[in-house]
N, CA, C, O and the ligand as a Tripos MOL2 file, in Angstrom:
@<TRIPOS>MOLECULE
protein
  281   279    71     0     0
PROTEIN
NO_CHARGES

@<TRIPOS>ATOM
      1 N          86.2660   46.3700  289.6860 N.3       1 MET1
      2 CA         87.0450   45.1470  289.8310 C.3       1 MET1
      3 C          86.1690   44.0380  290.4100 C.2       1 MET1
      4 O          85.5740   44.1960  291.4760 O.2       1 MET1
      5 N          86.1020   42.9670  289.7290 N.am      2 ARG2
      6 CA         85.2730   41.8680  290.2110 C.3       2 ARG2
      7 C          86.1550   40.7210  290.6560 C.2       2 ARG2
      8 O          86.9270   40.1790  289.8640 O.2       2 ARG2
      9 N          86.0490   40.3680  291.8610 N.am      3 THR3
     10 CA         86.9440   39.3530  292.3990 C.3       3 THR3
     11 C          86.2270   38.3590  293.2870 C.2       3 THR3
     12 O          85.1860   38.6520  293.8750 O.2       3 THR3
     13 N          86.7930   37.2100  293.3650 N.am      4 LYS4
     14 CA         86.4390   36.2140  294.3840 C.3       4 LYS4
     15 C          84.9520   35.8690  294.4160 C.2       4 LYS4
     16 O          84.2190   36.0180  293.4390 O.2       4 LYS4
     17 N          84.5630   35.4110  295.5680 N.am      5 LYS5
     18 CA         83.2220   34.8680  295.7270 C.3       5 LYS5
     19 C          82.1290   35.9290  295.6650 C.2       5 LYS5
     20 O          81.0070   35.6550  295.2410 O.2       5 LYS5
     21 N          82.4610   37.1080  296.0820 N.am      6 VAL6
     22 CA         81.4220   38.1180  296.2300 C.3       6 VAL6
     23 C          81.0500   38.7950  294.9190 C.2       6 VAL6
     24 O          80.1540   39.6380  294.8880 O.2       6 VAL6
     25 N          81.7200   38.4390  293.8530 N.am      7 LYS7
     26 CA         81.4010   38.9580  292.5240 C.3       7 LYS7
     27 C          81.3470   40.4870  292.4750 C.2       7 LYS7
     28 O          82.2840   41.1570  292.9100 O.2       7 LYS7
     29 N          80.2710   41.0290  291.9550 N.am      8 ALA8
     30 CA         80.1780   42.4770  291.7570 C.3       8 ALA8
     31 C          80.2700   43.2430  293.0660 C.2       8 ALA8
     32 O          80.6600   44.4110  293.0840 O.2       8 ALA8
     33 N          79.9130   42.5880  294.1560 N.am      9 ALA9
     34 CA         79.9720   43.2670  295.4440 C.3       9 ALA9
     35 C          81.4100   43.4300  295.9280 C.2       9 ALA9
     36 O          81.6530   44.0590  296.9580 O.2       9 ALA9
     37 N          82.3410   42.8770  295.2020 N.am     10 GLY10
     38 CA         83.7470   43.0090  295.5440 C.3      10 GLY10
     39 C          84.2240   44.4500  295.5360 C.2      10 GLY10
     40 O          85.2640   44.7770  296.1080 O.2      10 GLY10
     41 N          83.4590   45.3010  294.8860 N.am     11 ARG11
     42 CA         83.8400   46.7040  294.8750 C.3      11 ARG11
     43 C          83.6900   47.3520  296.2470 C.2      11 ARG11
     44 O          84.3030   48.3800  296.5330 O.2      11 ARG11
     45 N          82.8660   46.7350  297.0900 N.am     12 LEU12
     46 CA         82.7160   47.2640  298.4420 C.3      12 LEU12
     47 C          83.9140   46.8500  299.2780 C.2      12 LEU12
     48 O          84.4290   45.7390  299.1500 O.2      12 LEU12
     49 N          84.3320   47.7310  300.1070 N.am     13 ARG13
     50 CA         85.5140   47.4590  300.9060 C.3      13 ARG13
     51 C          85.1530   46.8950  302.2720 C.2      13 ARG13
     52 O          83.9810   46.7120  302.6010 O.2      13 ARG13
     53 N          86.1540   46.6340  303.0320 N.am     14 ALA14
     54 CA         85.9530   46.1010  304.3770 C.3      14 ALA14
     55 C          85.0050   47.0140  305.1430 C.2      14 ALA14
     56 O          84.9610   48.2240  304.9210 O.2      14 ALA14
     57 N          84.2760   46.4260  306.0170 N.am     15 GLY15
     58 CA         83.2830   47.2110  306.7470 C.3      15 GLY15
     59 C          81.9040   46.6980  306.4000 C.2      15 GLY15
     60 O          80.9670   46.7980  307.1920 O.2      15 GLY15
     61 N          81.7950   46.1520  305.2160 N.am     16 TYR16
     62 CA         80.5970   45.4180  304.8670 C.3      16 TYR16
     63 C          80.9330   43.9520  305.0630 C.2      16 TYR16
     64 O          81.8540   43.4360  304.4300 O.2      16 TYR16
     65 N          80.2260   43.3030  305.8990 N.am     17 GLY17
     66 CA         80.5270   41.8990  306.1620 C.3      17 GLY17
     67 C          80.3000   41.0460  304.9380 C.2      17 GLY17
     68 O          79.7610   41.5030  303.9290 O.2      17 GLY17
     69 N          80.7080   39.8310  305.0390 N.am     18 LYS18
     70 CA         80.5200   38.8900  303.9520 C.3      18 LYS18
     71 C          79.0270   38.6640  303.7010 C.2      18 LYS18
     72 O          78.5850   38.4950  302.5650 O.2      18 LYS18
     73 N          78.2820   38.6670  304.7750 N.am     19 TYR19
     74 CA         76.8460   38.4610  304.6580 C.3      19 TYR19
     75 C          76.2210   39.5730  303.8300 C.2      19 TYR19
     76 O          75.4220   39.3200  302.9280 O.2      19 TYR19
     77 N          76.5870   40.7800  304.1420 N.am     20 VAL20
     78 CA         76.0350   41.9250  303.4170 C.3      20 VAL20
     79 C          76.4140   41.8580  301.9520 C.2      20 VAL20
     80 O          75.5890   42.1390  301.0830 O.2      20 VAL20
     81 N          77.6240   41.4960  301.6760 N.am     21 ARG21
     82 CA         78.0640   41.3860  300.2820 C.3      21 ARG21
     83 C          77.2570   40.3340  299.5310 C.2      21 ARG21
     84 O          76.8940   40.5000  298.3660 O.2      21 ARG21
     85 N          76.9980   39.2600  300.2390 N.am     22 GLY22
     86 CA         76.1990   38.2040  299.6200 C.3      22 GLY22
     87 C          74.8170   38.7130  299.2690 C.2      22 GLY22
     88 O          74.2800   38.4070  298.2050 O.2      22 GLY22
     89 N          74.2490   39.4880  300.1680 N.am     23 ARG23
     90 CA         72.9280   40.0630  299.9230 C.3      23 ARG23
     91 C          72.9610   40.9800  298.6970 C.2      23 ARG23
     92 O          72.0670   40.9460  297.8510 O.2      23 ARG23
     93 N          73.9840   41.7750  298.6270 N.am     24 ILE24
     94 CA         74.1030   42.7070  297.5070 C.3      24 ILE24
     95 C          74.2370   41.9550  296.1920 C.2      24 ILE24
     96 O          73.6120   42.3100  295.1930 O.2      24 ILE24
     97 N          75.0450   40.9300  296.2050 N.am     25 THR25
     98 CA         75.2020   40.1190  294.9960 C.3      25 THR25
     99 C          73.8670   39.5250  294.5780 C.2      25 THR25
    100 O          73.5310   39.4840  293.3940 O.2      25 THR25
    101 N          73.1250   39.0740  295.5530 N.am     26 GLU26
    102 CA         71.8240   38.4690  295.2700 C.3      26 GLU26
    103 C          70.8600   39.5070  294.6900 C.2      26 GLU26
    104 O          70.1760   39.2500  293.7000 O.2      26 GLU26
    105 N          70.8200   40.6580  295.3090 N.am     27 ILE27
    106 CA         69.9210   41.7050  294.8540 C.3      27 ILE27
    107 C          70.3020   42.1950  293.4640 C.2      27 ILE27
    108 O          69.4360   42.4050  292.6140 O.2      27 ILE27
    109 N          71.5720   42.3710  293.2400 N.am     28 GLU28
    110 CA         71.9940   42.8440  291.9260 C.3      28 GLU28
    111 C          71.6940   41.8260  290.8460 C.2      28 GLU28
    112 O          71.4060   42.1860  289.7040 O.2      28 GLU28
    113 N          71.7610   40.5720  291.2010 N.am     29 GLY29
    114 CA         71.3860   39.5220  290.2580 C.3      29 GLY29
    115 C          69.9370   39.6470  289.8500 C.2      29 GLY29
    116 O          69.6000   39.5120  288.6740 O.2      29 GLY29
    117 N          69.0850   39.9040  290.8140 N.am     30 LYS30
    118 CA         67.6620   40.0680  290.5250 C.3      30 LYS30
    119 C          67.4180   41.3200  289.7020 C.2      30 LYS30
    120 O          66.5760   41.3500  288.8050 O.2      30 LYS30
    121 N          68.1670   42.3310  290.0290 N.am     31 GLN31
    122 CA         68.0160   43.6130  289.3610 C.3      31 GLN31
    123 C          68.3430   43.5020  287.8800 C.2      31 GLN31
    124 O          67.7390   44.1810  287.0490 O.2      31 GLN31
    125 N          69.2870   42.6540  287.5590 N.am     32 ARG32
    126 CA         69.7290   42.5490  286.1760 C.3      32 ARG32
    127 C          68.6880   41.8570  285.2980 C.2      32 ARG32
    128 O          68.6420   42.0690  284.0860 O.2      32 ARG32
    129 N          67.8670   41.0390  285.9170 N.am     33 LYS33
    130 CA         66.8300   40.3590  285.1440 C.3      33 LYS33
    131 C          65.7110   41.3360  284.8130 C.2      33 LYS33
    132 O          65.5600   42.3800  285.4470 O.2      33 LYS33
    133 N          64.9530   40.9750  283.8310 N.am     34 LYS34
    134 CA         63.7950   41.7990  283.5160 C.3      34 LYS34
    135 C          62.7560   41.6580  284.6000 C.2      34 LYS34
    136 O          62.5050   40.5690  285.1150 O.2      34 LYS34
    137 N          62.1660   42.7710  284.9310 N.am     35 GLN35
    138 CA         61.1650   42.7650  285.9800 C.3      35 GLN35
    139 C          59.7890   42.7800  285.3290 C.2      35 GLN35
    140 O          59.5100   43.5880  284.4430 O.2      35 GLN35
    141 N          58.9470   41.8820  285.7790 N.am     36 ALA36
    142 CA         57.6390   41.7500  285.1510 C.3      36 ALA36
    143 C          56.5860   42.6010  285.8570 C.2      36 ALA36
    144 O          56.5090   42.6340  287.0850 O.2      36 ALA36
    145 N          55.7960   43.2730  285.0640 N.am     37 CYS37
    146 CA         54.6790   44.0520  285.5860 C.3      37 CYS37
    147 C          53.6470   43.1000  286.1990 C.2      37 CYS37
    148 O          53.2900   42.0950  285.5840 O.2      37 CYS37
    149 N          53.1760   43.4080  287.3910 N.am     38 PRO38
    150 CA         52.1970   42.5170  288.0300 C.3      38 PRO38
    151 C          50.8280   42.5430  287.3670 C.2      38 PRO38
    152 O          50.0040   41.6620  287.6100 O.2      38 PRO38
    153 N          50.5800   43.5470  286.5330 N.am     39 TYR39
    154 CA         49.2760   43.6550  285.8810 C.3      39 TYR39
    155 C          49.2320   42.9220  284.5510 C.2      39 TYR39
    156 O          48.3130   42.1470  284.2870 O.2      39 TYR39
    157 N          50.2390   43.1750  283.7130 N.am     40 CYS40
    158 CA         50.1810   42.5880  282.3780 C.3      40 CYS40
    159 C          51.3570   41.6530  282.0960 C.2      40 CYS40
    160 O          51.4280   41.0580  281.0200 O.2      40 CYS40
    161 N          52.2670   41.5190  283.0370 N.am     41 LYS41
    162 CA         53.4140   40.6050  282.9170 C.3      41 LYS41
    163 C          54.4470   41.0420  281.8880 C.2      41 LYS41
    164 O          55.3410   40.2730  281.5340 O.2      41 LYS41
    165 N          54.3260   42.2530  281.4160 N.am     42 LYS42
    166 CA         55.3530   42.7660  280.5150 C.3      42 LYS42
    167 C          56.4690   43.3940  281.3260 C.2      42 LYS42
    168 O          56.4130   43.4340  282.5550 O.2      42 LYS42
    169 N          57.4610   43.8740  280.6440 N.am     43 THR43
    170 CA         58.6310   44.4050  281.3350 C.3      43 THR43
    171 C          58.3540   45.7570  281.9860 C.2      43 THR43
    172 O          57.7920   46.6640  281.3720 O.2      43 THR43
    173 N          58.7580   45.8590  283.2220 N.am     44 ALA44
    174 CA         58.6240   47.1210  283.9320 C.3      44 ALA44
    175 C          60.0080   47.7060  284.1820 C.2      44 ALA44
    176 O          61.0050   46.9880  284.2560 O.2      44 ALA44
    177 N          60.0390   49.0020  284.3080 N.am     45 ARG45
    178 CA         61.2860   49.7070  284.5070 C.3      45 ARG45
    179 C          61.2850   50.3700  285.8750 C.2      45 ARG45
    180 O          60.2410   50.7990  286.3670 O.2      45 ARG45
    181 N          62.4390   50.4500  286.4730 N.am     46 ARG46
    182 CA         62.5190   51.1040  287.7750 C.3      46 ARG46
    183 C          62.7050   52.6010  287.5720 C.2      46 ARG46
    184 O          63.6460   53.0190  286.8990 O.2      46 ARG46
    185 N          61.8380   53.3950  288.1330 N.am     47 ILE47
    186 CA         61.9670   54.8440  288.0240 C.3      47 ILE47
    187 C          62.8800   55.3660  289.1220 C.2      47 ILE47
    188 O          63.8140   56.1250  288.8610 O.2      47 ILE47
    189 N          62.6060   54.9590  290.3310 N.am     48 SER48
    190 CA         63.4850   55.2880  291.4440 C.3      48 SER48
    191 C          63.3090   54.1870  292.4800 C.2      48 SER48
    192 O          62.6040   53.2070  292.2400 O.2      48 SER48
    193 N          63.9390   54.3480  293.6080 N.am     49 LYS49
    194 CA         63.8830   53.2800  294.6080 C.3      49 LYS49
    195 C          62.4490   52.8990  294.9480 C.2      49 LYS49
    196 O          61.6800   53.7060  295.4710 O.2      49 LYS49
    197 N          62.1140   51.6810  294.6470 N.am     50 GLY50
    198 CA         60.8010   51.1800  295.0300 C.3      50 GLY50
    199 C          59.6660   51.5980  294.1220 C.2      50 GLY50
    200 O          58.5300   51.1670  294.3170 O.2      50 GLY50
    201 N          59.9490   52.4270  293.1370 N.am     51 ILE51
    202 CA         58.8980   52.8700  292.2220 C.3      51 ILE51
    203 C          59.1760   52.2830  290.8420 C.2      51 ILE51
    204 O          60.2680   52.4430  290.2970 O.2      51 ILE51
    205 N          58.1940   51.6140  290.2940 N.am     52 TRP52
    206 CA         58.3540   50.9430  289.0030 C.3      52 TRP52
    207 C          57.2780   51.4100  288.0420 C.2      52 TRP52
    208 O          56.1710   51.7630  288.4480 O.2      52 TRP52
    209 N          57.6120   51.4070  286.7850 N.am     53 LYS53
    210 CA         56.6230   51.7530  285.7770 C.3      53 LYS53
    211 C          56.6730   50.7120  284.6720 C.2      53 LYS53
    212 O          57.7430   50.3060  284.2200 O.2      53 LYS53
    213 N          55.5060   50.2990  284.2580 N.am     54 CYS54
    214 CA         55.4160   49.2800  283.2270 C.3      54 CYS54
    215 C          55.5870   49.9050  281.8400 C.2      54 CYS54
    216 O          55.0240   50.9600  281.5490 O.2      54 CYS54
    217 N          56.3640   49.2460  281.0010 N.am     55 ASN55
    218 CA         56.5690   49.7360  279.6340 C.3      55 ASN55
    219 C          55.3190   49.5790  278.7870 C.2      55 ASN55
    220 O          55.0660   50.3550  277.8650 O.2      55 ASN55
    221 N          54.5570   48.5740  279.1170 N.am     56 LYS56
    222 CA         53.4210   48.2100  278.2840 C.3      56 LYS56
    223 C          52.1510   48.9620  278.6580 C.2      56 LYS56
    224 O          51.5760   49.6770  277.8370 O.2      56 LYS56
    225 N          51.7180   48.7950  279.9070 N.am     57 CYS57
    226 CA         50.4420   49.3950  280.2960 C.3      57 CYS57
    227 C          50.6200   50.7430  280.9870 C.2      57 CYS57
    228 O          49.6360   51.4350  281.2480 O.2      57 CYS57
    229 N          51.8520   51.1230  281.2830 N.am     58 GLY58
    230 CA         52.1080   52.4480  281.8340 C.3      58 GLY58
    231 C          51.7650   52.6010  283.2950 C.2      58 GLY58
    232 O          51.8750   53.6990  283.8410 O.2      58 GLY58
    233 N          51.3580   51.5420  283.9320 N.am     59 LYS59
    234 CA         51.0200   51.6300  285.3470 C.3      59 LYS59
    235 C          52.2760   51.8240  286.1910 C.2      59 LYS59
    236 O          53.3400   51.2730  285.9080 O.2      59 LYS59
    237 N          52.1110   52.6150  287.2190 N.am     60 LYS60
    238 CA         53.1810   52.7760  288.1920 C.3      60 LYS60
    239 C          52.8110   51.9860  289.4310 C.2      60 LYS60
    240 O          51.6450   51.9130  289.8210 O.2      60 LYS60
    241 N          53.7940   51.4160  290.0210 N.am     61 PHE61
    242 CA         53.5010   50.6910  291.2500 C.3      61 PHE61
    243 C          54.7220   50.6470  292.1450 C.2      61 PHE61
    244 O          55.8480   50.8830  291.7060 O.2      61 PHE61
    245 N          54.4790   50.3430  293.3980 N.am     62 ALA62
    246 CA         55.5610   50.2820  294.3760 C.3      62 ALA62
    247 C          55.9160   48.8340  294.6490 C.2      62 ALA62
    248 O          55.0470   47.9640  294.7030 O.2      62 ALA62
    249 N          57.1830   48.5950  294.8180 N.am     63 SER63
    250 CA         57.6370   47.2650  295.1850 C.3      63 SER63
    251 C          58.9590   47.3950  295.9100 C.2      63 SER63
    252 O          59.2760   48.4590  296.4440 O.2      63 SER63
    253 N          59.7220   46.3410  295.9340 N.am     64 HIS64
    254 CA         61.0400   46.4200  296.5500 C.3      64 HIS64
    255 C          61.8780   47.4840  295.8440 C.2      64 HIS64
    256 O          61.6270   47.8470  294.6940 O.2      64 HIS64
    257 N          62.8500   47.9550  296.5500 N.am     65 ALA65
    258 CA         63.6950   49.0140  296.0020 C.3      65 ALA65
    259 C          64.4310   48.5670  294.7520 C.2      65 ALA65
    260 O          64.6280   49.3670  293.8370 O.2      65 ALA65
    261 N          64.8380   47.3150  294.6930 N.am     66 TYR66
    262 CA         65.7200   46.9200  293.6040 C.3      66 TYR66
    263 C          65.1800   45.8020  292.7090 C.2      66 TYR66
    264 O          65.8090   45.4320  291.7180 O.2      66 TYR66
    265 N          64.0450   45.2830  293.0590 N.am     67 TYR67
    266 CA         63.4460   44.2650  292.2010 C.3      67 TYR67
    267 C          61.9700   44.1470  292.5540 C.2      67 TYR67
    268 O          61.5260   44.6660  293.5780 O.2      67 TYR67
    269 N          61.2340   43.4810  291.7260 N.am     68 ILE68
    270 CA         59.8060   43.3650  291.9530 C.3      68 ILE68
    271 C          59.5020   42.0480  292.6340 C.2      68 ILE68
    272 O          59.9570   40.9850  292.2100 O.2      68 ILE68
    273 N          58.7480   42.1380  293.6620 N.am     69 ASN69
    274 CA         58.3740   40.9570  294.4160 C.3      69 ASN69
    275 C          57.3530   40.1480  293.6240 C.2      69 ASN69
    276 O          56.4270   40.7060  293.0350 O.2      69 ASN69
    277 N          57.5250   38.8610  293.6140 N.am     70 LYS70
    278 CA         56.5640   38.0150  292.9170 C.3      70 LYS70
    279 C          55.4700   37.5560  293.8690 C.2      70 LYS70
    280 O          54.5620   36.8300  293.4630 O.2      70 LYS70
    281 ZN         51.9310   46.3830  282.7480 Zn       71 ZN71
@<TRIPOS>BOND
     1     1     2 1
     2     2     3 1
     3     3     4 2
     4     3     5 am
     5     5     6 1
     6     6     7 1
     7     7     8 2
     8     7     9 am
     9     9    10 1
    10    10    11 1
    11    11    12 2
    12    11    13 am
    13    13    14 1
    14    14    15 1
    15    15    16 2
    16    15    17 am
    17    17    18 1
    18    18    19 1
    19    19    20 2
    20    19    21 am
    21    21    22 1
    22    22    23 1
    23    23    24 2
    24    23    25 am
    25    25    26 1
    26    26    27 1
    27    27    28 2
    28    27    29 am
    29    29    30 1
    30    30    31 1
    31    31    32 2
    32    31    33 am
    33    33    34 1
    34    34    35 1
    35    35    36 2
    36    35    37 am
    37    37    38 1
    38    38    39 1
    39    39    40 2
    40    39    41 am
    41    41    42 1
    42    42    43 1
    43    43    44 2
    44    43    45 am
    45    45    46 1
    46    46    47 1
    47    47    48 2
    48    47    49 am
    49    49    50 1
    50    50    51 1
    51    51    52 2
    52    51    53 am
    53    53    54 1
    54    54    55 1
    55    55    56 2
    56    55    57 am
    57    57    58 1
    58    58    59 1
    59    59    60 2
    60    59    61 am
    61    61    62 1
    62    62    63 1
    63    63    64 2
    64    63    65 am
    65    65    66 1
    66    66    67 1
    67    67    68 2
    68    67    69 am
    69    69    70 1
    70    70    71 1
    71    71    72 2
    72    71    73 am
    73    73    74 1
    74    74    75 1
    75    75    76 2
    76    75    77 am
    77    77    78 1
    78    78    79 1
    79    79    80 2
    80    79    81 am
    81    81    82 1
    82    82    83 1
    83    83    84 2
    84    83    85 am
    85    85    86 1
    86    86    87 1
    87    87    88 2
    88    87    89 am
    89    89    90 1
    90    90    91 1
    91    91    92 2
    92    91    93 am
    93    93    94 1
    94    94    95 1
    95    95    96 2
    96    95    97 am
    97    97    98 1
    98    98    99 1
    99    99   100 2
   100    99   101 am
   101   101   102 1
   102   102   103 1
   103   103   104 2
   104   103   105 am
   105   105   106 1
   106   106   107 1
   107   107   108 2
   108   107   109 am
   109   109   110 1
   110   110   111 1
   111   111   112 2
   112   111   113 am
   113   113   114 1
   114   114   115 1
   115   115   116 2
   116   115   117 am
   117   117   118 1
   118   118   119 1
   119   119   120 2
   120   119   121 am
   121   121   122 1
   122   122   123 1
   123   123   124 2
   124   123   125 am
   125   125   126 1
   126   126   127 1
   127   127   128 2
   128   127   129 am
   129   129   130 1
   130   130   131 1
   131   131   132 2
   132   131   133 am
   133   133   134 1
   134   134   135 1
   135   135   136 2
   136   135   137 am
   137   137   138 1
   138   138   139 1
   139   139   140 2
   140   139   141 am
   141   141   142 1
   142   142   143 1
   143   143   144 2
   144   143   145 am
   145   145   146 1
   146   146   147 1
   147   147   148 2
   148   147   149 am
   149   149   150 1
   150   150   151 1
   151   151   152 2
   152   151   153 am
   153   153   154 1
   154   154   155 1
   155   155   156 2
   156   155   157 am
   157   157   158 1
   158   158   159 1
   159   159   160 2
   160   159   161 am
   161   161   162 1
   162   162   163 1
   163   163   164 2
   164   163   165 am
   165   165   166 1
   166   166   167 1
   167   167   168 2
   168   167   169 am
   169   169   170 1
   170   170   171 1
   171   171   172 2
   172   171   173 am
   173   173   174 1
   174   174   175 1
   175   175   176 2
   176   175   177 am
   177   177   178 1
   178   178   179 1
   179   179   180 2
   180   179   181 am
   181   181   182 1
   182   182   183 1
   183   183   184 2
   184   183   185 am
   185   185   186 1
   186   186   187 1
   187   187   188 2
   188   187   189 am
   189   189   190 1
   190   190   191 1
   191   191   192 2
   192   191   193 am
   193   193   194 1
   194   194   195 1
   195   195   196 2
   196   195   197 am
   197   197   198 1
   198   198   199 1
   199   199   200 2
   200   199   201 am
   201   201   202 1
   202   202   203 1
   203   203   204 2
   204   203   205 am
   205   205   206 1
   206   206   207 1
   207   207   208 2
   208   207   209 am
   209   209   210 1
   210   210   211 1
   211   211   212 2
   212   211   213 am
   213   213   214 1
   214   214   215 1
   215   215   216 2
   216   215   217 am
   217   217   218 1
   218   218   219 1
   219   219   220 2
   220   219   221 am
   221   221   222 1
   222   222   223 1
   223   223   224 2
   224   223   225 am
   225   225   226 1
   226   226   227 1
   227   227   228 2
   228   227   229 am
   229   229   230 1
   230   230   231 1
   231   231   232 2
   232   231   233 am
   233   233   234 1
   234   234   235 1
   235   235   236 2
   236   235   237 am
   237   237   238 1
   238   238   239 1
   239   239   240 2
   240   239   241 am
   241   241   242 1
   242   242   243 1
   243   243   244 2
   244   243   245 am
   245   245   246 1
   246   246   247 1
   247   247   248 2
   248   247   249 am
   249   249   250 1
   250   250   251 1
   251   251   252 2
   252   251   253 am
   253   253   254 1
   254   254   255 1
   255   255   256 2
   256   255   257 am
   257   257   258 1
   258   258   259 1
   259   259   260 2
   260   259   261 am
   261   261   262 1
   262   262   263 1
   263   263   264 2
   264   263   265 am
   265   265   266 1
   266   266   267 1
   267   267   268 2
   268   267   269 am
   269   269   270 1
   270   270   271 1
   271   271   272 2
   272   271   273 am
   273   273   274 1
   274   274   275 1
   275   275   276 2
   276   275   277 am
   277   277   278 1
   278   278   279 1
   279   279   280 2
@<TRIPOS>SUBSTRUCTURE
     1 MET1         2 RESIDUE 1 A MET
     2 ARG2         6 RESIDUE 1 A ARG
     3 THR3        10 RESIDUE 1 A THR
     4 LYS4        14 RESIDUE 1 A LYS
     5 LYS5        18 RESIDUE 1 A LYS
     6 VAL6        22 RESIDUE 1 A VAL
     7 LYS7        26 RESIDUE 1 A LYS
     8 ALA8        30 RESIDUE 1 A ALA
     9 ALA9        34 RESIDUE 1 A ALA
    10 GLY10       38 RESIDUE 1 A GLY
    11 ARG11       42 RESIDUE 1 A ARG
    12 LEU12       46 RESIDUE 1 A LEU
    13 ARG13       50 RESIDUE 1 A ARG
    14 ALA14       54 RESIDUE 1 A ALA
    15 GLY15       58 RESIDUE 1 A GLY
    16 TYR16       62 RESIDUE 1 A TYR
    17 GLY17       66 RESIDUE 1 A GLY
    18 LYS18       70 RESIDUE 1 A LYS
    19 TYR19       74 RESIDUE 1 A TYR
    20 VAL20       78 RESIDUE 1 A VAL
    21 ARG21       82 RESIDUE 1 A ARG
    22 GLY22       86 RESIDUE 1 A GLY
    23 ARG23       90 RESIDUE 1 A ARG
    24 ILE24       94 RESIDUE 1 A ILE
    25 THR25       98 RESIDUE 1 A THR
    26 GLU26      102 RESIDUE 1 A GLU
    27 ILE27      106 RESIDUE 1 A ILE
    28 GLU28      110 RESIDUE 1 A GLU
    29 GLY29      114 RESIDUE 1 A GLY
    30 LYS30      118 RESIDUE 1 A LYS
    31 GLN31      122 RESIDUE 1 A GLN
    32 ARG32      126 RESIDUE 1 A ARG
    33 LYS33      130 RESIDUE 1 A LYS
    34 LYS34      134 RESIDUE 1 A LYS
    35 GLN35      138 RESIDUE 1 A GLN
    36 ALA36      142 RESIDUE 1 A ALA
    37 CYS37      146 RESIDUE 1 A CYS
    38 PRO38      150 RESIDUE 1 A PRO
    39 TYR39      154 RESIDUE 1 A TYR
    40 CYS40      158 RESIDUE 1 A CYS
    41 LYS41      162 RESIDUE 1 A LYS
    42 LYS42      166 RESIDUE 1 A LYS
    43 THR43      170 RESIDUE 1 A THR
    44 ALA44      174 RESIDUE 1 A ALA
    45 ARG45      178 RESIDUE 1 A ARG
    46 ARG46      182 RESIDUE 1 A ARG
    47 ILE47      186 RESIDUE 1 A ILE
    48 SER48      190 RESIDUE 1 A SER
    49 LYS49      194 RESIDUE 1 A LYS
    50 GLY50      198 RESIDUE 1 A GLY
    51 ILE51      202 RESIDUE 1 A ILE
    52 TRP52      206 RESIDUE 1 A TRP
    53 LYS53      210 RESIDUE 1 A LYS
    54 CYS54      214 RESIDUE 1 A CYS
    55 ASN55      218 RESIDUE 1 A ASN
    56 LYS56      222 RESIDUE 1 A LYS
    57 CYS57      226 RESIDUE 1 A CYS
    58 GLY58      230 RESIDUE 1 A GLY
    59 LYS59      234 RESIDUE 1 A LYS
    60 LYS60      238 RESIDUE 1 A LYS
    61 PHE61      242 RESIDUE 1 A PHE
    62 ALA62      246 RESIDUE 1 A ALA
    63 SER63      250 RESIDUE 1 A SER
    64 HIS64      254 RESIDUE 1 A HIS
    65 ALA65      258 RESIDUE 1 A ALA
    66 TYR66      262 RESIDUE 1 A TYR
    67 TYR67      266 RESIDUE 1 A TYR
    68 ILE68      270 RESIDUE 1 A ILE
    69 ASN69      274 RESIDUE 1 A ASN
    70 LYS70      278 RESIDUE 1 A LYS
    71 ZN71       281 GROUP 0 **** ****
């Protein structure tokens, strides 16, 4: 259920403050975009938290848990 200002984070119930929900919405927004490999700038895929693998050059690298830092 997606409601109100917090968008997708609306699924979280009370106990997570508004601030936290905002953070989640922000992170999920980044997550939905394609993540660029820092080596060749092609699309990278998240293998697990903080571990990414590039589709193009096959390199694995560590970054943020949910998106790649630029
Ligand atoms: Zn690459």
